[in-house]
C-alpha positions as a Markdown table, in Angstrom:
| # | Residue | x | y | z |
|---|---|---|---|---|
| 1 | Met | -6.5 | -20.8 | 4.3 |
| 2 | His | -5.3 | -19.6 | 0.9 |
| 3 | Arg | -8.4 | -17.4 | 0.3 |
| 4 | Arg | -8.1 | -15.8 | 3.7 |
| 5 | Lys | -4.4 | -15.0 | 3.2 |
| 6 | Leu | -5.1 | -13.5 | -0.3 |
| 7 | Arg | -8.0 | -11.5 | 1.1 |
| 8 | Lys | -5.7 | -10.2 | 3.8 |
| 9 | Tyr | -3.2 | -9.0 | 1.2 |
| 10 | Arg | -6.0 | -7.4 | -0.9 |
| 11 | Ile | -7.3 | -5.6 | 2.2 |
| 12 | Leu | -3.9 | -4.3 | 3.1 |
| 13 | Lys | -3.3 | -3.0 | -0.4 |
| 14 | Asp | -6.7 | -1.2 | -0.3 |
| 15 | Ile | -5.8 | 0.4 | 3.1 |
| 16 | Cys | -2.5 | 1.6 | 1.7 |
| 17 | Ala | -4.4 | 3.1 | -1.3 |
| 18 | Val | -6.9 | 4.8 | 0.9 |
| 19 | Ile | -4.2 | 6.3 | 3.1 |
| 20 | Gly | -2.3 | 7.5 | 0.1 |
| 21 | Gly | -5.4 | 9.1 | -1.4 |
| 22 | Ile | -6.2 | 10.9 | 1.9 |
| 23 | Ala | -2.7 | 12.2 | 2.0 |
| 24 | Val | -3.0 | 13.6 | -1.5 |
| 25 | Leu | -6.3 | 15.3 | -0.5 |
| 26 | Val | -4.6 | 16.8 | 2.5 |
| 27 | Met | -1.8 | 18.1 | 0.3 |
| 28 | Ala | -4.4 | 19.7 | -2.1 |
| 29 | Gly | -6.3 | 21.1 | 0.8 |
| 30 | Ser | -3.3 | 22.7 | 2.4 |
| 31 | Ala | -2.2 | 24.2 | -0.9 |
| 32 | Asp | -5.7 | 25.6 | -1.4 |
| 33 | Ser | -5.7 | 27.0 | 2.2 |
| 34 | Tyr | -2.3 | 28.6 | 1.6 |
| 35 | Ser | -3.3 | 30.1 | -1.7 |
| 36 | Gln | -6.3 | 31.7 | 0.1 |
| 37 | Asn | -4.1 | 33.0 | 2.9 |
| 38 | Leu | -5.9 | 30.9 | 5.5 |
| 39 | Ile | -2.7 | 29.4 | 6.9 |
| 40 | Ser | 0.8 | 30.6 | 7.4 |
| 41 | Thr | 3.8 | 29.5 | 5.4 |
| 42 | Ala | 5.1 | 27.4 | 8.3 |
| 43 | Glu | 1.7 | 25.7 | 8.7 |
| 44 | Phe | 1.6 | 25.0 | 5.0 |
| 45 | Phe | 5.0 | 23.4 | 4.9 |
| 46 | Met | 4.3 | 21.4 | 7.9 |
| 47 | Ala | 1.0 | 20.1 | 6.6 |
| 48 | Phe | 2.4 | 19.5 | 3.1 |
| 49 | Gly | 5.5 | 17.7 | 4.5 |
| 50 | Ile | 3.5 | 15.4 | 6.7 |
| 51 | Ala | 1.1 | 14.6 | 3.9 |
| 52 | Leu | 4.0 | 14.0 | 1.5 |
| 53 | Asp | 5.6 | 11.6 | 4.0 |
| 54 | Met | 2.3 | 9.8 | 4.4 |
| 55 | Thr | 2.0 | 9.4 | 0.6 |
| 56 | Val | 5.5 | 8.0 | 0.3 |
| 57 | Val | 5.1 | 5.6 | 3.2 |
| 58 | Ala | 1.7 | 4.4 | 1.8 |
| 59 | Tyr | 3.3 | 3.9 | -1.6 |
| 60 | Met | 6.2 | 1.9 | -0.2 |
| 61 | Leu | 4.0 | -0.2 | 2.0 |
| 62 | His | 1.7 | -0.9 | -0.9 |
| 63 | Gly | 4.7 | -2.1 | -2.9 |
| 64 | Cys | 5.9 | -4.3 | 0.0 |
| 65 | Val | 2.5 | -5.9 | 0.4 |
| 66 | Lys | 2.2 | -6.5 | -3.4 |
| 67 | Asp | 5.7 | -8.2 | -3.4 |
| 68 | Arg | 4.8 | -10.3 | -0.4 |
| 69 | Glu | 1.5 | -11.4 | -2.1 |
| 70 | Gln | 3.5 | -12.3 | -5.3 |
| 71 | His | 6.0 | -14.3 | -3.2 |
| 72 | Tyr | 3.2 | -16.1 | -1.5 |
| 73 | Leu | 1.6 | -17.0 | -4.8 |
| 74 | Gln | 4.9 | -18.3 | -6.2 |
| 75 | Ile | 5.5 | -20.5 | -3.1 |
| 76 | Arg | 2.0 | -21.9 | -3.4 |
| 77 | Glu | 2.5 | -22.7 | -7.0 |
| 78 | Leu | 5.9 | -24.4 | -6.3 |
| 79 | Arg | 4.3 | -26.5 | -3.5 |
| 80 | Arg | 1.5 | -27.6 | -5.9 |
| 81 | Lys | 4.0 | -28.6 | -8.5 |
| 82 | Cys | 6.1 | -30.5 | -5.9 |
| 83 | Arg | 3.0 | -32.4 | -4.8 |
| 84 | Gln | 2.2 | -33.3 | -8.3 |
| 85 | Glu | 5.8 | -34.6 | -9.0 |
| 86 | Met | 5.7 | -36.7 | -5.8 |
| 87 | Lys | 2.4 | -38.2 | -6.9 |
| 88 | Lys | 3.8 | -39.1 | -10.3 |
| 89 | Ser | 7.0 | -40.6 | -8.9 |
| 90 | Ala | 5.1 | -42.7 | -6.3 |
């Protein structure tokens, strides 16, 4: 159970990192296309804005998943300590 839950958090963090990386590549590609006059200014701002939003959302989601993972590990540690204390007192 614990390994599966930790694996889930690891996979979610990896997905967030991949989405953020793709968004950064899209930003770089749109800037390159704009500099070569392949797209208009409006298309550049639209593509860049969407990619920037994706980057921010991926970063925030990565932070949330990381915090949730830490919370899970803290709760698991507290449960383990509580079980040990109950065994000692019994």
